[in-house]
C-alpha positions in Angstrom: 12.6 29.0 38.9 15.0 28.7 36.0 15.7 31.7 33.8 16.9 29.5 31.0 15.4 30.2 27.6 13.3 27.5 25.9 14.2 27.2 22.3 11.4 27.1 19.8 8.5 28.4 22.1 7.5 31.5 24.0 7.4 30.9 27.8 5.6 33.5 29.7 5.9 31.5 32.9 9.6 31.9 32.9 10.5 35.7 33.1 13.8 36.9 32.0 16.3 38.4 34.4 15.7 42.0 35.4 18.5 44.6 35.5 18.7 48.3 35.8 21.8 48.5 33.6 22.0 48.5 29.9 22.1 45.1 28.3 25.6 44.1 27.1 26.2 44.0 23.4 25.7 40.6 21.9 29.0 39.1 20.8 29.1 36.6 18.0 30.8 33.4 19.1 32.6 31.8 16.1 32.5 28.4 17.8 28.8 28.6 18.2 28.4 29.4 14.5 30.6 26.4 13.6 28.5 24.1 15.7 25.3 25.5 14.2 26.5 24.8 10.7 28.8 21.9 11.4 27.0 19.4 9.2 27.0 21.7 6.2 30.6 22.6 6.8 31.5 19.0 7.2 29.6 18.0 4.0 31.5 20.6 2.0 34.8 19.5 3.4 34.1 15.9 2.7 33.0 16.7 -0.9 36.2 18.7 -1.4 38.2 15.8 0.0 36.3 13.4 -2.3 37.3 15.3 -5.3 41.0 15.6 -4.2 41.5 12.0 -3.1 39.1 10.2 -5.5 40.7 7.7 -7.9 40.6 8.7 -11.6 39.6 6.5 -14.5 40.2 7.8 -18.1 40.5 11.3 -16.6 37.1 11.0 -14.8 36.8 11.7 -11.1 35.0 8.5 -9.9 33.6 10.3 -6.8 31.6 12.7 -9.0 30.3 10.0 -11.3 26.5 10.2 -11.4 26.2 6.5 -10.6 28.5 6.9 -7.7 26.5 9.8 -6.3 23.3 7.8 -6.7 24.9 4.9 -4.8 25.8 7.2 -2.0 22.3 8.6 -1.5 20.7 5.2 -2.0 23.1 3.7 0.7 22.1 6.3 3.3 18.4 6.3 2.6 17.4 3.8 5.2 19.6 5.2 8.0 18.5 8.7 6.9 14.8 7.9 7.4 15.6 6.5 10.8 17.8 9.6 11.6 14.9 11.9 10.8 12.8 10.1 13.4 15.7 10.1 15.8 16.1 13.9 15.5 12.7 14.4 17.3 13.8 12.1 20.1 17.2 13.7 20.7 15.8 17.2 20.6 13.7 16.2 23.6 17.0 14.9 25.2 16.0 11.3 24.7 17.5 8.4 22.8 16.2 5.3 21.0 18.4 2.3 20.6 15.7 0.0 19.2 15.4 1.6 15.8 17.7 -0.9 13.9 16.0 -3.9 15.5 12.5 -2.5 14.6 13.8 -2.1 11.0 14.7 -5.8 11.0 11.3 -6.8 12.5 9.5 -4.6 10.0 11.4 -6.1 7.0 10.6 -9.6 8.3 6.9 -8.9 8.8 6.7 -7.2 5.4 8.1 -10.2 3.7 6.1 -12.7 5.7 2.7 -10.9 5.2 3.1 -10.8 1.4 4.8 -14.2 0.8 3.3 -16.4 3.5 0.2 -14.5 4.5 -1.0 -13.5 1.0 -1.7 -9.9 2.0 -1.8 -7.2 -0.6 0.6 -4.3 -0.8 -1.5 -1.6 0.9 -2.6 -3.9 3.8 1.0 -4.9 4.4 2.4 -1.4 4.4 -0.3 -0.1 6.7 0.0 -3.0 9.1 3.8 -2.6 9.3 3.7 1.1 9.8 1.1 0.7 12.6 3.2 -2.0 14.2 6.3 0.2 14.3 4.3 3.2 15.6 2.7 1.1 18.4 6.1 -0.3 19.3 7.4 3.3 19.8 4.3 4.3 21.7 4.8 1.4 24.2 8.5 2.4 24.7 7.6 6.1 25.2 4.8 5.2 27.6 7.0 3.0 29.7 9.8 5.5 29.9 7.5 8.4 30.7 5.0 6.7 33.1 7.6 4.9 35.2 10.3 7.7 34.8 12.8 5.2 33.4 15.8 6.3 31.4 15.1 6.0 27.6 18.5 4.3 27.2 17.3 1.3 29.4 13.8 1.1 27.9 14.9 1.2 24.3 17.8 -1.2 24.9 15.2 -3.6 26.2 13.1 -2.7 23.1 16.0 -3.6 20.9 16.2 -7.1 22.4 12.4 -7.5 22.2 12.3 -6.5 18.5 15.1 -8.8 17.6 13.4 -11.7 19.5 10.1 -11.1 17.7 11.9 -11.0 14.4 13.5 -14.3 15.1 10.2 -15.8 16.1 8.4 -14.5 13.0 11.2 -15.5 10.6 12.2 -18.8 12.2 15.7 -17.4 12.0 15.6 -17.8 8.2 15.9 -15.4 5.4 12.4 -14.7 3.9 13.0 -14.2 0.2 10.6 -12.0 -1.8 9.6 -13.2 -5.3 7.2 -11.3 -7.4 4.2 -12.4 -9.4 0.4 -12.8 -9.2 0.1 -16.2 -7.6 0.2 -17.5 -4.1 3.5 -17.1 -2.3 4.4 -14.1 -4.5 4.6 -10.4 -3.7 2.9 -7.8 -5.8 5.3 -6.7 -8.6 4.8 -3.1 -7.8 6.6 -3.5 -4.5 9.8 -4.1 -6.5 9.8 -0.4 -7.5 11.5 0.4 -4.1 14.7 -1.1 -5.5 14.6 0.8 -8.8 15.8 4.2 -10.0 13.8 6.9 -11.8 14.6 9.8 -14.0 16.7 8.0 -16.6 17.7 5.4 -14.1 19.5 8.0 -12.0 17.5 8.7 -8.7 16.8 5.7 -6.5 13.2 5.4 -5.3 14.5 4.8 -1.8 16.1 8.2 -1.9 12.9 9.8 -3.0 11.1 8.3 0.0 13.9 9.7 2.3 13.6 13.2 0.8 9.8 13.2 1.1 9.9 12.0 4.7 12.5 14.6 5.5 10.5 17.4 4.0 7.4 16.4 6.0 9.4 16.2 9.2 10.9 19.6 8.6 7.5 21.2 8.2 6.2 19.4 11.4 9.2 20.5 13.4 9.4 24.1 12.1 5.8 25.2 11.5 3.5 23.3 14.0 2.7 23.7 17.6 3.9 20.1 18.2 7.3 21.1 16.8 7.5 24.0 19.2 6.6 21.7 22.1 9.4 19.3 21.1 11.9 22.1 21.4 10.4 23.3 24.6 10.6 19.9 26.3 14.2 19.5 25.3 15.2 23.0 26.3 13.7 23.0 29.8 11.2 20.3 30.7 10.2 21.8 34.0 9.5 25.2 32.5 7.7 23.7 29.6 5.4 21.8 32.0 4.7 25.0 34.0 3.8 26.7 30.7 1.1 24.1 29.9 3.0 22.0 27.5 1.8 18.3 27.6 5.3 17.0 28.3 4.3 13.3 28.7 2.3 13.3 25.4 5.1 15.0 23.5 7.6 12.4 24.8 5.4 9.5 23.9 4.8 11.1 20.4 8.4 11.4 19.5 9.0 7.7 20.2 6.0 6.9 18.1 7.6 8.9 15.3 10.9 6.9 15.6 8.9 3.7 15.6 7.0 4.8 12.4 10.3 5.9 10.8 12.0 2.5 11.6 9.0 0.6 10.1 9.1 2.8 7.0 12.9 2.1 6.7 12.2 -1.6 7.1 9.7 -1.6 4.3 12.2 0.2 2.1 14.9 -2.3 3.1 12.7 -5.3 2.1 11.9 -3.7 -1.2 15.5 -2.8 -2.0 17.0 -6.2 -1.2 14.0 -8.5 -1.8 14.2 -10.3 1.5 13.6 -9.9 5.2 15.9 -11.1 8.0 16.0 -10.8 11.8 19.6 -9.5 11.4 18.6 -6.6 9.2 19.4 -3.2 10.6 22.2 -4.2 13.0 24.2 -1.1 13.9 21.8 1.2 12.2 20.9 2.9 15.5 24.5 4.0 16.0 24.7 5.4 12.4 21.4 7.2 12.8 22.5 8.8 16.1 25.9 9.7 14.6 24.1 11.5 11.7 21.8 13.4 14.1 24.7 14.5 16.3 27.0 15.4 13.4 24.0 17.3 12.0 24.1 19.7 15.0 21.3 18.4 17.1 22.3 18.7 20.7 22.5 15.6 22.9 21.5 17.8 25.8 18.2 18.6 24.0 16.5 21.8 22.9 18.4 22.4 19.7 18.6 20.7 16.3 17.2 20.7 12.7 16.2 18.3 10.0 18.3 20.0 7.4 21.4 19.4 9.6 20.4 15.7 10.0 20.0 15.2 6.3 23.4 16.9 5.7 25.0 14.8 8.4 23.5 11.6 6.9 24.9 12.4 3.4 28.2 13.4 4.9 28.7 10.0 6.6 27.7 8.3 3.4 30.1 10.3 1.3 32.9 9.7 3.7 32.4 6.0 3.7 32.3 6.1 -0.1 35.6 8.0 -0.4 37.3 5.5 1.9 35.8 2.6 -0.1 37.0 4.0 -3.4 40.5 4.2 -1.9 40.3 0.6 -0.6 40.5 1.7 3.0 39.6 -1.1 5.4 36.2 -1.1 7.2 38.0 -0.8 10.5 39.5 2.5 9.4 36.1 3.7 8.2 34.7 3.0 11.7 37.6 4.9 13.3 37.1 7.9 11.1 33.4 8.0 11.8 34.0 7.6 15.6 36.5 10.6 15.5 33.9 12.8 13.8 31.2 11.9 16.3 33.6 12.7 19.2 34.6 16.0 17.6 30.9 17.0 17.2 30.1 16.1 20.8 33.1 18.0 22.1 32.2 21.1 20.1 28.7 21.0 21.5 30.0 20.7 25.1 32.4 23.6 24.6 29.6 25.9 23.3 27.4 24.9 26.3 30.2 25.8 28.7 30.6 29.2 27.1 26.9 29.9 27.3 26.9 28.9 31.0 24.6 25.9 30.5 26.7 23.4 32.3 28.7 20.5 31.0 
């Protein structure tokens, strides 16, 4: 039986090693500390770089302009919401490639229900959130019941969601116009594209922050959160300890489905349309934010605070490059380099701790 410690939960079924000699003094590994706080360290470094390399206009640092900061957090709100859901999955050593496609499907269904179906705001939001959650449950159930790799199952889910979005939309943009008559969406839905507090804070960012706060509480203070860490840390030991492993795995995919649907609703409200092509590549950005945020691809470790910091860091980096007229190709290369660096650091720490490659 494994002696490996399960992060986030007590495990009486897995006793620690016995020894007659005194326990060696615990030595602090600087690399482990860097990995633990890599997202916050990266965010600080990116912010410093933004100040240093930002263009100036009339003596003002454009990067620190309040409108620019608002643009950064608004731009990352949708991928940030998805990344929050993705954190649960990756902590269990899983992956979900369908999230961007589910966002596109959710945006299309949101626009279709209000414009063509005549549904009200509450009914539309509830229906779309339930749809996304059920989509995640189906993927989690297939992966768990048939012991299939999540990569394969969610890759198929990506294709299925894109196909459904194309069917529902007829491969057309579904524009959202506001009003009280037929074929018009409730005007209150347009608030998702607005800013509050003296036109400073985007509503989409507020949704992101609230969702992140709720997810943090769930992960850090509930039994379910401890189970998530346990399954990712050592699935076999967690099962022996009485953790409902299959239910936990299905639940985390339900969360990503819910998060993707929520992001789709926000997307439709911000841009006033739904398209089957919405959300393309969002899954990669979300995974990058989670990994940069310090969540281990091997499972068992991670935090929502790190994911939020990683999300903002990616958005700030993209903004700095845009302000300096750096081509999109170079932006992708810079992001790729950061992802590889984060993964390499995680691997080095695992090797030092004797957890394998």
